[in-house]
DRENPA-3360 file (N, C-alpha, C; in nm, 2 decimals, always signed):
BEGIN
1 = XXXXXXXX = +18.79/+2.91/+10.49/+18.68/+2.98/+10.41/+18.55/+2.91/+10.45 ~ +18.45/+3.00/+10.45/+18.31/+2.95/+10.47/+18.24/+2.96/+10.34 ~ +18.20/+2.84/+10.29/+18.13/+2.84/+10.16/+17.98/+2.82/+10.18 ~ +17.90/+2.89/+10.10/+17.76/+2.87/+10.10/+17.71/+2.74/+10.04 ~ +17.79/+2.69/+9.95/+17.76/+2.56/+9.88/+17.88/+2.49/+9.85 ~ +17.87/+2.36/+9.83/+17.99/+2.28/+9.80/+18.07/+2.33/+9.68 ~ +18.20/+2.30/+9.69/+18.29/+2.34/+9.57/+18.29/+2.23/+9.47 ~ +18.27/+2.26/+9.35/+18.28/+2.16/+9.24/+18.42/+2.15/+9.19;
9 = XXXXXXXX = +18.49/+2.26/+9.17/+18.62/+2.27/+9.11/+18.72/+2.34/+9.20 ~ +18.83/+2.27/+9.22/+18.95/+2.34/+9.28/+19.06/+2.35/+9.18 ~ +19.10/+2.48/+9.15/+19.20/+2.50/+9.05/+19.33/+2.54/+9.13 ~ +19.43/+2.45/+9.11/+19.55/+2.47/+9.19/+19.66/+2.53/+9.10 ~ +19.73/+2.63/+9.15/+19.84/+2.69/+9.07/+19.96/+2.71/+9.16 ~ +20.07/+2.64/+9.13/+20.19/+2.66/+9.21/+20.26/+2.79/+9.16 ~ +20.32/+2.86/+9.25/+20.37/+2.99/+9.22/+20.52/+3.00/+9.27 ~ +20.61/+3.04/+9.18/+20.75/+3.07/+9.23/+20.81/+3.16/+9.12;
17 = XXXXXXXX = +20.87/+3.27/+9.17/+20.95/+3.36/+9.09/+20.88/+3.40/+8.96 ~ +20.76/+3.46/+8.98/+20.68/+3.50/+8.87/+20.69/+3.66/+8.85 ~ +20.81/+3.71/+8.88/+20.83/+3.86/+8.86/+20.79/+3.90/+8.72 ~ +20.71/+4.01/+8.72/+20.68/+4.07/+8.59/+20.56/+4.01/+8.52 ~ +20.52/+3.89/+8.57/+20.40/+3.82/+8.51/+20.29/+3.79/+8.60 ~ +20.31/+3.81/+8.73/+20.21/+3.77/+8.83/+20.09/+3.85/+8.82 ~ +20.10/+3.98/+8.79/+19.99/+4.07/+8.79/+19.89/+4.02/+8.67 ~ +19.95/+3.99/+8.56/+19.87/+3.94/+8.45/+19.81/+3.81/+8.49;
25 = XXXXXXXX = +19.88/+3.72/+8.55/+19.83/+3.59/+8.59/+19.71/+3.60/+8.68 ~ +19.73/+3.69/+8.78/+19.62/+3.71/+8.88/+19.49/+3.76/+8.81 ~ +19.51/+3.86/+8.72/+19.40/+3.91/+8.65/+19.32/+3.81/+8.57 ~ +19.40/+3.72/+8.50/+19.33/+3.61/+8.42/+19.26/+3.51/+8.52 ~ +19.32/+3.48/+8.63/+19.26/+3.39/+8.72/+19.14/+3.44/+8.79 ~ +19.14/+3.57/+8.82/+19.02/+3.62/+8.88/+18.90/+3.63/+8.78 ~ +18.93/+3.66/+8.66/+18.83/+3.66/+8.56/+18.77/+3.52/+8.54 ~ +18.86/+3.42/+8.54/+18.82/+3.29/+8.53/+18.72/+3.25/+8.65;
33 = XXXXXXXX = +18.76/+3.29/+8.77/+18.67/+3.27/+8.88/+18.53/+3.33/+8.87 ~ +18.53/+3.46/+8.82/+18.41/+3.53/+8.81/+18.32/+3.47/+8.70 ~ +18.37/+3.41/+8.60/+18.29/+3.35/+8.49/+18.27/+3.20/+8.50 ~ +18.32/+3.14/+8.61/+18.32/+2.99/+8.62/+18.18/+2.94/+8.61 ~ +18.16/+2.83/+8.55/+18.03/+2.77/+8.53/+17.98/+2.68/+8.64 ~ +18.07/+2.67/+8.74/+18.03/+2.59/+8.86/+18.11/+2.65/+8.98 ~ +18.06/+2.62/+9.10/+18.13/+2.67/+9.22/+18.28/+2.63/+9.22 ~ +18.36/+2.73/+9.22/+18.51/+2.71/+9.20/+18.59/+2.78/+9.30;
41 = XXXXXXXX = +18.69/+2.72/+9.35/+18.79/+2.79/+9.43/+18.93/+2.78/+9.36 ~ +19.01/+2.88/+9.39/+19.14/+2.89/+9.34/+19.24/+2.87/+9.46 ~ +19.33/+2.78/+9.45/+19.43/+2.75/+9.55/+19.57/+2.78/+9.49 ~ +19.63/+2.89/+9.54/+19.76/+2.93/+9.50/+19.86/+2.88/+9.60 ~ +19.96/+2.81/+9.56/+20.07/+2.76/+9.65/+20.20/+2.84/+9.62 ~ +20.23/+2.92/+9.72/+20.35/+3.00/+9.70/+20.47/+2.92/+9.75 ~ +20.56/+2.88/+9.66/+20.68/+2.80/+9.70/+20.79/+2.89/+9.74 ~ +20.77/+2.97/+9.84/+20.87/+3.06/+9.90/+20.93/+3.14/+9.79;
49 = XXXXXXXX = +20.84/+3.21/+9.71/+20.89/+3.29/+9.60/+20.97/+3.41/+9.65 ~ +21.09/+3.44/+9.59/+21.17/+3.55/+9.63/+21.12/+3.68/+9.59 ~ +21.01/+3.69/+9.50/+20.96/+3.81/+9.45/+20.87/+3.88/+9.55 ~ +20.90/+4.00/+9.58/+20.82/+4.08/+9.67/+20.69/+4.12/+9.61 ~ +20.69/+4.15/+9.47/+20.57/+4.17/+9.40/+20.47/+4.06/+9.40 ~ +20.53/+3.94/+9.39/+20.44/+3.82/+9.39/+20.38/+3.81/+9.53 ~ +20.45/+3.83/+9.64/+20.40/+3.82/+9.77/+20.28/+3.92/+9.79 ~ +20.30/+4.04/+9.75/+20.20/+4.14/+9.76/+20.07/+4.11/+9.69;
57 = XXXXXXXX = +20.09/+4.06/+9.56/+19.97/+4.03/+9.48/+19.90/+3.91/+9.54 ~ +19.97/+3.81/+9.59/+19.90/+3.70/+9.65/+19.83/+3.74/+9.78 ~ +19.89/+3.83/+9.85/+19.82/+3.88/+9.97/+19.69/+3.95/+9.94 ~ +19.69/+4.03/+9.83/+19.57/+4.10/+9.79/+19.46/+4.01/+9.74 ~ +19.50/+3.91/+9.65/+19.40/+3.82/+9.60/+19.34/+3.73/+9.70 ~ +19.42/+3.70/+9.81/+19.37/+3.61/+9.91/+19.25/+3.67/+9.99 ~ +19.22/+3.80/+9.97/+19.11/+3.86/+10.03/+18.98/+3.81/+9.98 ~ +18.98/+3.76/+9.86/+18.86/+3.70/+9.80/+18.81/+3.58/+9.87;
65 = XXXXXXXX = +18.68/+3.56/+9.89/+18.64/+3.44/+9.96/+18.66/+3.31/+9.88 ~ +18.68/+3.32/+9.75/+18.70/+3.20/+9.67/+18.84/+3.17/+9.63 ~ +18.94/+3.23/+9.71/+19.08/+3.21/+9.69/+19.15/+3.18/+9.82 ~ +19.23/+3.08/+9.81/+19.32/+3.04/+9.93/+19.46/+3.05/+9.88 ~ +19.55/+3.10/+9.97/+19.69/+3.10/+9.94/+19.76/+3.02/+10.04 ~ +19.83/+2.91/+10.00/+19.91/+2.83/+10.09/+20.06/+2.87/+10.08 ~ +20.13/+2.89/+10.19/+20.27/+2.93/+10.19/+20.36/+2.82/+10.23 ~ +20.45/+2.78/+10.14/+20.56/+2.69/+10.18/+20.66/+2.76/+10.26;
73 = XXXXXXXX = +20.71/+2.71/+10.37/+20.80/+2.77/+10.46/+20.94/+2.79/+10.40 ~ +20.97/+2.69/+10.30/+21.09/+2.70/+10.23/+21.06/+2.65/+10.09 ~ +21.15/+2.68/+10.00/+21.13/+2.63/+9.86/+21.14/+2.48/+9.85 ~ +21.03/+2.41/+9.81/+21.02/+2.27/+9.81/+21.01/+2.21/+9.67 ~ +20.97/+2.28/+9.57/+20.96/+2.23/+9.43/+20.82/+2.22/+9.39 ~ +20.81/+2.21/+9.25/+20.67/+2.21/+9.19/+20.59/+2.09/+9.24 ~ +20.66/+1.97/+9.24/+20.58/+1.85/+9.28/+20.52/+1.87/+9.42 ~ +20.60/+1.91/+9.52/+20.55/+1.93/+9.65/+20.44/+2.03/+9.65;
81 = XXXXXXXX = +20.45/+2.14/+9.58/+20.35/+2.25/+9.58/+20.22/+2.20/+9.52 ~ +20.23/+2.13/+9.41/+20.11/+2.08/+9.34/+20.04/+1.97/+9.44 ~ +20.12/+1.89/+9.49/+20.06/+1.78/+9.58/+19.99/+1.85/+9.70 ~ +20.06/+1.95/+9.76/+19.99/+2.02/+9.87/+19.86/+2.08/+9.83 ~ +19.86/+2.15/+9.72/+19.74/+2.21/+9.67/+19.63/+2.11/+9.64 ~ +19.67/+2.00/+9.57/+19.57/+1.90/+9.53/+19.50/+1.84/+9.66 ~ +19.58/+1.81/+9.76/+19.53/+1.74/+9.88/+19.45/+1.84/+9.96 ~ +19.48/+1.97/+9.95/+19.40/+2.06/+10.03/+19.27/+2.11/+9.96;
89 = XXXXXXXX = +19.26/+2.07/+9.83/+19.14/+2.12/+9.76/+19.01/+2.07/+9.81 ~ +18.91/+2.14/+9.80/+18.78/+2.11/+9.85/+18.68/+2.06/+9.74 ~ +18.73/+2.07/+9.61/+18.64/+2.05/+9.50/+18.63/+1.90/+9.47 ~ +18.52/+1.86/+9.40/+18.51/+1.72/+9.36/+18.59/+1.69/+9.24 ~ +18.64/+1.80/+9.17/+18.74/+1.79/+9.07/+18.86/+1.88/+9.11 ~ +18.98/+1.83/+9.09/+19.10/+1.90/+9.12/+19.18/+1.92/+9.00 ~ +19.21/+2.04/+8.95/+19.29/+2.06/+8.83/+19.40/+2.15/+8.87 ~ +19.52/+2.12/+8.82/+19.63/+2.21/+8.83/+19.68/+2.26/+8.70;
97 = XXXXXXXX = +19.73/+2.38/+8.70/+19.79/+2.44/+8.58/+19.91/+2.53/+8.62 ~ +20.00/+2.56/+8.53/+20.11/+2.64/+8.56/+20.08/+2.79/+8.57 ~ +20.16/+2.86/+8.65/+20.14/+3.00/+8.67/+20.16/+3.09/+8.54 ~ +20.24/+3.04/+8.45/+20.26/+3.11/+8.32/+20.14/+3.11/+8.23 ~ +20.04/+3.02/+8.27/+19.91/+3.01/+8.19/+19.94/+2.98/+8.04 ~ +20.04/+2.90/+8.02/+20.06/+2.86/+7.88/+19.94/+2.79/+7.82 ~ +19.86/+2.73/+7.90/+19.73/+2.68/+7.85/+19.62/+2.78/+7.88 ~ +19.55/+2.83/+7.79/+19.45/+2.93/+7.82/+19.35/+2.87/+7.92;
105 = XXXXXXXX = +19.30/+2.95/+8.01/+19.22/+2.89/+8.12/+19.09/+2.83/+8.07 ~ +19.04/+2.86/+7.95/+18.93/+2.79/+7.90/+18.96/+2.64/+7.88 ~ +19.08/+2.60/+7.86/+19.12/+2.46/+7.84/+19.09/+2.38/+7.97 ~ +19.08/+2.45/+8.08/+19.05/+2.38/+8.21/+18.92/+2.31/+8.20 ~ +18.82/+2.37/+8.12/+18.69/+2.31/+8.11/+18.69/+2.19/+8.03 ~ +18.79/+2.17/+7.93/+18.80/+2.05/+7.86/+18.84/+1.94/+7.95 ~ +18.93/+1.97/+8.05/+18.97/+1.87/+8.14/+18.86/+1.83/+8.23 ~ +18.79/+1.93/+8.28/+18.67/+1.90/+8.37/+18.57/+1.82/+8.30;
113 = XXXXXXXX = +18.54/+1.85/+8.17/+18.44/+1.78/+8.09/+18.47/+1.63/+8.09 ~ +18.60/+1.60/+8.07/+18.64/+1.46/+8.06/+18.62/+1.39/+8.20 ~ +18.64/+1.46/+8.31/+18.62/+1.41/+8.44/+18.47/+1.39/+8.47 ~ +18.39/+1.49/+8.42/+18.24/+1.47/+8.44/+18.19/+1.36/+8.36 ~ +18.26/+1.33/+8.24/+18.21/+1.22/+8.16/+18.25/+1.08/+8.21 ~ +18.33/+1.07/+8.32/+18.37/+0.95/+8.37/+18.51/+0.91/+8.39 ~ +18.60/+1.00/+8.34/+18.75/+0.97/+8.36/+18.78/+1.00/+8.50 ~ +18.88/+0.92/+8.55/+18.93/+0.95/+8.69/+19.04/+1.05/+8.68;
121 = XXXXXXXX = +19.12/+1.05/+8.57/+19.23/+1.14/+8.55/+19.22/+1.19/+8.40 ~ +19.24/+1.32/+8.38/+19.24/+1.38/+8.25/+19.36/+1.47/+8.23 ~ +19.44/+1.44/+8.13/+19.57/+1.52/+8.12/+19.57/+1.58/+7.98 ~ +19.63/+1.70/+7.98/+19.65/+1.77/+7.85/+19.76/+1.69/+7.77 ~ +19.74/+1.69/+7.64/+19.83/+1.62/+7.55/+19.86/+1.71/+7.43 ~ +19.98/+1.76/+7.43/+20.02/+1.86/+7.32/+20.05/+1.80/+7.19 ~ +20.06/+1.66/+7.18/+20.09/+1.60/+7.05/+19.98/+1.53/+6.99 ~ +19.86/+1.54/+7.04/+19.74/+1.48/+6.97/+19.71/+1.56/+6.84;
129 = XXXXXXXX = +19.66/+1.50/+6.74/+19.63/+1.57/+6.62/+19.55/+1.70/+6.63 ~ +19.46/+1.70/+6.72/+19.37/+1.82/+6.74/+19.43/+1.93/+6.83 ~ +19.54/+1.90/+6.89/+19.61/+2.01/+6.97/+19.66/+2.12/+6.88 ~ +19.66/+2.24/+6.94/+19.71/+2.36/+6.86/+19.81/+2.43/+6.95 ~ +19.91/+2.50/+6.89/+20.00/+2.58/+6.97/+20.03/+2.71/+6.90 ~ +20.07/+2.80/+6.98/+20.12/+2.93/+6.93/+20.26/+2.95/+6.96 ~ +20.34/+3.00/+6.86/+20.48/+3.02/+6.88/+20.53/+3.13/+6.78 ~ +20.61/+3.22/+6.83/+20.66/+3.32/+6.74/+20.78/+3.26/+6.66;
137 = XXXXXXXX = +20.81/+3.32/+6.55/+20.92/+3.27/+6.46/+21.05/+3.26/+6.53 ~ +21.07/+3.34/+6.64/+21.20/+3.34/+6.71/+21.22/+3.21/+6.79 ~ +21.11/+3.13/+6.80/+21.12/+3.01/+6.88/+21.14/+2.89/+6.79 ~ +21.16/+2.90/+6.66/+21.17/+2.79/+6.58/+21.28/+2.70/+6.62 ~ +21.39/+2.75/+6.65/+21.51/+2.67/+6.70/+21.47/+2.60/+6.82 ~ +21.40/+2.67/+6.91/+21.36/+2.61/+7.04/+21.26/+2.49/+7.01 ~ +21.17/+2.51/+6.91/+21.08/+2.40/+6.88/+21.16/+2.28/+6.83 ~ +21.26/+2.30/+6.75/+21.34/+2.19/+6.69/+21.41/+2.12/+6.80;
145 = XXXXXXXX = +21.49/+2.19/+6.88/+21.57/+2.12/+6.98/+21.49/+2.07/+7.10 ~ +21.40/+2.15/+7.15/+21.32/+2.10/+7.27/+21.22/+1.99/+7.23 ~ +21.16/+2.01/+7.11/+21.06/+1.91/+7.07/+21.13/+1.77/+7.05 ~ +21.24/+1.77/+6.98/+21.31/+1.64/+6.96/+21.36/+1.58/+7.09 ~ +21.41/+1.66/+7.18/+21.46/+1.61/+7.31/+21.34/+1.56/+7.39 ~ +21.23/+1.63/+7.39/+21.11/+1.59/+7.46/+21.05/+1.46/+7.41 ~ +21.05/+1.45/+7.28/+21.00/+1.33/+7.22/+21.08/+1.21/+7.25 ~ +21.21/+1.23/+7.25/+21.31/+1.12/+7.29/+21.29/+1.07/+7.43;
153 = XXXXXXXX = +21.27/+1.17/+7.52/+21.25/+1.14/+7.66/+21.12/+1.07/+7.68 ~ +21.01/+1.12/+7.61/+20.88/+1.06/+7.63/+20.88/+0.92/+7.57 ~ +20.96/+0.89/+7.46/+20.97/+0.75/+7.41/+21.02/+0.66/+7.52 ~ +21.12/+0.71/+7.59/+21.18/+0.63/+7.70/+21.08/+0.61/+7.81 ~ +21.00/+0.71/+7.84/+20.90/+0.69/+7.94/+20.80/+0.59/+7.90 ~ +20.75/+0.60/+7.77/+20.65/+0.50/+7.73/+20.70/+0.36/+7.73 ~ +20.83/+0.34/+7.70/+20.89/+0.21/+7.69/+20.91/+0.15/+7.83 ~ +20.94/+0.23/+7.93/+20.98/+0.18/+8.06/+20.88/+0.20/+8.17;
161 = XXXXXXXX = +20.79/+0.30/+8.15/+20.71/+0.33/+8.27/+20.56/+0.35/+8.23 ~ +20.53/+0.42/+8.13/+20.39/+0.46/+8.10/+20.35/+0.44/+7.95 ~ +20.34/+0.31/+7.91/+20.30/+0.28/+7.77/+20.17/+0.35/+7.74 ~ +20.17/+0.41/+7.62/+20.05/+0.48/+7.57/+20.03/+0.62/+7.61 ~ +20.10/+0.67/+7.71/+20.09/+0.81/+7.75/+20.18/+0.90/+7.66 ~ +20.13/+0.98/+7.58/+20.20/+1.05/+7.48/+20.27/+1.18/+7.53 ~ +20.22/+1.24/+7.64/+20.27/+1.36/+7.69/+20.26/+1.37/+7.84 ~ +20.37/+1.33/+7.91/+20.36/+1.32/+8.05/+20.38/+1.45/+8.12;
169 = XXXXXXXX = +20.45/+1.55/+8.06/+20.49/+1.67/+8.13/+20.40/+1.79/+8.10 ~ +20.29/+1.78/+8.03/+20.20/+1.89/+8.01/+20.16/+1.95/+8.15 ~ +20.16/+2.08/+8.16/+20.13/+2.14/+8.29/+19.98/+2.17/+8.31 ~ +19.90/+2.08/+8.27/+19.75/+2.09/+8.29/+19.70/+1.95/+8.31 ~ +19.66/+1.91/+8.43/+19.61/+1.78/+8.46/+19.49/+1.79/+8.56 ~ +19.40/+1.70/+8.55/+19.28/+1.70/+8.64/+19.25/+1.57/+8.70 ~ +19.19/+1.56/+8.82/+19.16/+1.44/+8.89/+19.03/+1.46/+8.96 ~ +18.95/+1.35/+8.97/+18.84/+1.35/+9.06/+18.89/+1.36/+9.20;
177 = XXXXXXXX = +18.81/+1.40/+9.29/+18.86/+1.41/+9.43/+18.91/+1.27/+9.48 ~ +18.84/+1.16/+9.45/+18.88/+1.03/+9.50/+19.01/+0.99/+9.43 ~ +19.03/+1.02/+9.30/+19.15/+0.99/+9.24/+19.27/+1.07/+9.29 ~ +19.24/+1.20/+9.31/+19.34/+1.29/+9.36/+19.40/+1.25/+9.50 ~ +19.30/+1.21/+9.59/+19.35/+1.17/+9.72/+19.42/+1.04/+9.71 ~ +19.38/+0.94/+9.63/+19.44/+0.81/+9.62/+19.58/+0.83/+9.56 ~ +19.60/+0.91/+9.46/+19.73/+0.93/+9.39/+19.82/+1.01/+9.47 ~ +19.78/+1.13/+9.51/+19.88/+1.23/+9.57/+19.91/+1.19/+9.71;
185 = XXXXXXXX = +19.83/+1.11/+9.78/+19.88/+1.06/+9.91/+19.99/+0.96/+9.90 ~ +20.03/+0.92/+9.77/+20.14/+0.83/+9.75/+20.26/+0.90/+9.68 ~ +20.24/+1.02/+9.63/+20.35/+1.09/+9.56/+20.46/+1.13/+9.65 ~ +20.58/+1.10/+9.61/+20.70/+1.13/+9.69/+20.79/+1.24/+9.63 ~ +20.79/+1.25/+9.50/+20.89/+1.33/+9.43/+20.84/+1.48/+9.44 ~ +20.93/+1.57/+9.49/+20.90/+1.71/+9.51/+20.93/+1.80/+9.39 ~ +21.01/+1.75/+9.29/+21.05/+1.82/+9.18/+20.96/+1.79/+9.06 ~ +21.01/+1.82/+8.94/+20.93/+1.81/+8.82/+20.90/+1.66/+8.78;
193 = XXXXXXXX = +20.97/+1.57/+8.83/+20.94/+1.43/+8.80/+20.81/+1.38/+8.86 ~ +20.74/+1.46/+8.94/+20.62/+1.42/+9.01/+20.51/+1.39/+8.90 ~ +20.52/+1.45/+8.78/+20.42/+1.42/+8.68/+20.43/+1.27/+8.64 ~ +20.55/+1.22/+8.62/+20.57/+1.08/+8.59/+20.51/+0.99/+8.71 ~ +20.54/+1.03/+8.83/+20.50/+0.95/+8.94/+20.35/+0.95/+8.96 ~ +20.29/+1.06/+8.95/+20.14/+1.06/+8.97/+20.07/+0.98/+8.86 ~ +20.12/+0.98/+8.74/+20.05/+0.90/+8.63/+20.09/+0.75/+8.65 ~ +20.21/+0.72/+8.69/+20.24/+0.58/+8.72/+20.15/+0.53/+8.83;
201 = XXXXXXXX = +20.13/+0.60/+8.94/+20.05/+0.56/+9.05/+19.91/+0.54/+9.00 ~ +19.86/+0.64/+8.92/+19.72/+0.63/+8.87/+19.70/+0.50/+8.80 ~ +19.80/+0.46/+8.71/+19.79/+0.34/+8.64/+19.80/+0.22/+8.73 ~ +19.88/+0.22/+8.83/+19.89/+0.11/+8.93/+19.76/+0.09/+9.00 ~ +19.69/+0.20/+9.02/+19.56/+0.19/+9.10/+19.45/+0.15/+9.01 ~ +19.47/+0.14/+8.88/+19.37/+0.10/+8.78/+19.27/+0.21/+8.75 ~ +19.32/+0.34/+8.76/+19.23/+0.45/+8.73/+19.23/+0.48/+8.58 ~ +19.12/+0.53/+8.54/+19.10/+0.56/+8.39/+19.17/+0.70/+8.36;
209 = XXXXXXXX = +19.27/+0.69/+8.28/+19.35/+0.81/+8.24/+19.32/+0.85/+8.10 ~ +19.27/+0.97/+8.07/+19.23/+1.01/+7.94/+19.32/+1.13/+7.90 ~ +19.36/+1.13/+7.77/+19.45/+1.23/+7.72/+19.36/+1.33/+7.63 ~ +19.38/+1.46/+7.65/+19.29/+1.56/+7.60/+19.37/+1.66/+7.51 ~ +19.32/+1.68/+7.38/+19.39/+1.78/+7.30/+19.37/+1.92/+7.35 ~ +19.46/+2.00/+7.34/+19.46/+2.14/+7.40/+19.52/+2.24/+7.31 ~ +19.49/+2.37/+7.34/+19.57/+2.48/+7.29/+19.67/+2.52/+7.39 ~ +19.79/+2.56/+7.34/+19.89/+2.61/+7.43/+19.99/+2.70/+7.36;
217 = XXXXXXXX = +20.07/+2.77/+7.43/+20.17/+2.85/+7.36/+20.30/+2.84/+7.43 ~ +20.40/+2.87/+7.35/+20.54/+2.88/+7.40/+20.58/+3.02/+7.43 ~ +20.60/+3.06/+7.56/+20.64/+3.20/+7.59/+20.78/+3.21/+7.63 ~ +20.84/+3.09/+7.67/+20.97/+3.10/+7.73/+21.06/+2.99/+7.67 ~ +21.19/+3.02/+7.65/+21.28/+2.93/+7.59/+21.39/+2.90/+7.69 ~ +21.38/+2.78/+7.76/+21.49/+2.75/+7.85/+21.62/+2.72/+7.78 ~ +21.73/+2.74/+7.84/+21.86/+2.72/+7.78/+21.87/+2.57/+7.76 ~ +21.96/+2.53/+7.66/+21.98/+2.39/+7.63/+22.05/+2.32/+7.76;
225 = XXXXXXXX = +22.14/+2.40/+7.82/+22.20/+2.34/+7.94/+22.10/+2.31/+8.05 ~ +22.00/+2.40/+8.07/+21.90/+2.38/+8.17/+21.81/+2.26/+8.13 ~ +21.78/+2.25/+8.01/+21.69/+2.15/+7.96/+21.76/+2.01/+7.98 ~ +21.89/+2.00/+7.94/+21.96/+1.88/+7.96/+21.97/+1.84/+8.11 ~ +22.00/+1.94/+8.19/+22.01/+1.92/+8.34/+21.88/+1.86/+8.39 ~ +21.76/+1.93/+8.35/+21.63/+1.89/+8.40/+21.60/+1.75/+8.35 ~ +21.64/+1.72/+8.22/+21.61/+1.59/+8.17/+21.69/+1.48/+8.24 ~ +21.81/+1.51/+8.28/+21.89/+1.42/+8.36/+21.83/+1.39/+8.50;
233 = XXXXXXXX = +21.78/+1.49/+8.56/+21.71/+1.48/+8.69/+21.58/+1.39/+8.67 ~ +21.51/+1.41/+8.57/+21.39/+1.34/+8.55/+21.42/+1.19/+8.51 ~ +21.53/+1.17/+8.44/+21.56/+1.03/+8.41/+21.60/+0.96/+8.54 ~ +21.66/+1.03/+8.64/+21.69/+0.97/+8.77/+21.56/+0.94/+8.84 ~ +21.46/+1.03/+8.83/+21.33/+1.01/+8.89/+21.26/+0.90/+8.83 ~ +21.27/+0.88/+8.70/+21.21/+0.77/+8.63/+21.26/+0.64/+8.69 ~ +21.39/+0.63/+8.71/+21.45/+0.51/+8.77/+21.40/+0.48/+8.91 ~ +21.39/+0.59/+8.99/+21.33/+0.58/+9.13/+21.19/+0.53/+9.13;
241 = XXXXXXXX = +21.11/+0.58/+9.04/+20.97/+0.54/+9.03/+20.96/+0.39/+8.99 ~ +21.04/+0.35/+8.89/+21.04/+0.21/+8.85/+21.08/+0.12/+8.96 ~ +21.18/+0.16/+9.04/+21.22/+0.08/+9.15/+21.12/+0.07/+9.26 ~ +21.06/+0.18/+9.29/+20.95/+0.18/+9.40/+20.83/+0.09/+9.35 ~ +20.80/+0.10/+9.22/+20.70/+0.01/+9.17/+20.73/-0.13/+9.19 ~ +20.85/-0.17/+9.15/+20.90/-0.31/+9.17/+20.90/-0.36/+9.31 ~ +20.93/-0.27/+9.40/+20.95/-0.31/+9.54/+20.83/-0.28/+9.63 ~ +20.72/-0.24/+9.57/+20.59/-0.22/+9.64/+20.59/-0.09/+9.72;
249 = XXXXXXX = +20.67/+0.01/+9.68/+20.67/+0.13/+9.75/+20.55/+0.22/+9.74 ~ +20.46/+0.18/+9.65/+20.34/+0.27/+9.63/+20.21/+0.20/+9.68 ~ +20.23/+0.08/+9.75/+20.11/+0.01/+9.80/+20.04/+0.09/+9.91 ~ +20.11/+0.15/+10.00/+20.05/+0.22/+10.11/+20.06/+0.37/+10.09 ~ +19.97/+0.45/+10.15/+19.97/+0.59/+10.14/+20.08/+0.65/+10.23 ~ +20.12/+0.77/+10.21/+20.22/+0.84/+10.29/+20.15/+0.92/+10.40 ~ +20.18/+0.89/+10.52/+20.11/+0.96/+10.63/+20.16/+1.10/+10.65;
% end
């Protein structure tokens, strides 16, 4: 892309299997771009999505001068896609959010505001007192099971890896360009455990990490089996991160 002026914000959105929702997502993202209060680019990372509808919509929106679409040659995982998007961003602030837009896009400016105020890393935190969420009554069981399991896992994370970080897995995080390059050049995990890894690296590098209250909504209820499976994978990732930290695995960047 040829820009008339430097980009202040790169918004990165990893995309995979968004059938039935991608049209809405693209509409919200393009409105966000049109109303942005600073020069902004949108970086969409297609993780080899099987949806033909998604591919067509990405091809169409890529015609905009403020949008780039990166294509993974094979399915690599959310961590790989976010890392690729963050490192390719041109903005002095790099923010990623999920394609389901569970966090209203106005919340992006809360993250940017903290970065502008001096934070190196700003992360959404769903459990702060000022955070708000939307959920239909049909998800009350989900709230009970998922919330309890999430809190138990996060307690483990705080005790073993990231003391003081209340919500490691929120899908809205922002970095200054310098912090993004320093952190994501060291990230190795390609799946969902990358959130733990990037925050651990940020702490190891002495970066200022701030937690931000946000609004969010629950649109989807994963099965208990899937949640337990994912939690098991993340527990294994936690152990790998701890081991790499002990053995100096994050001292050098990955070429």
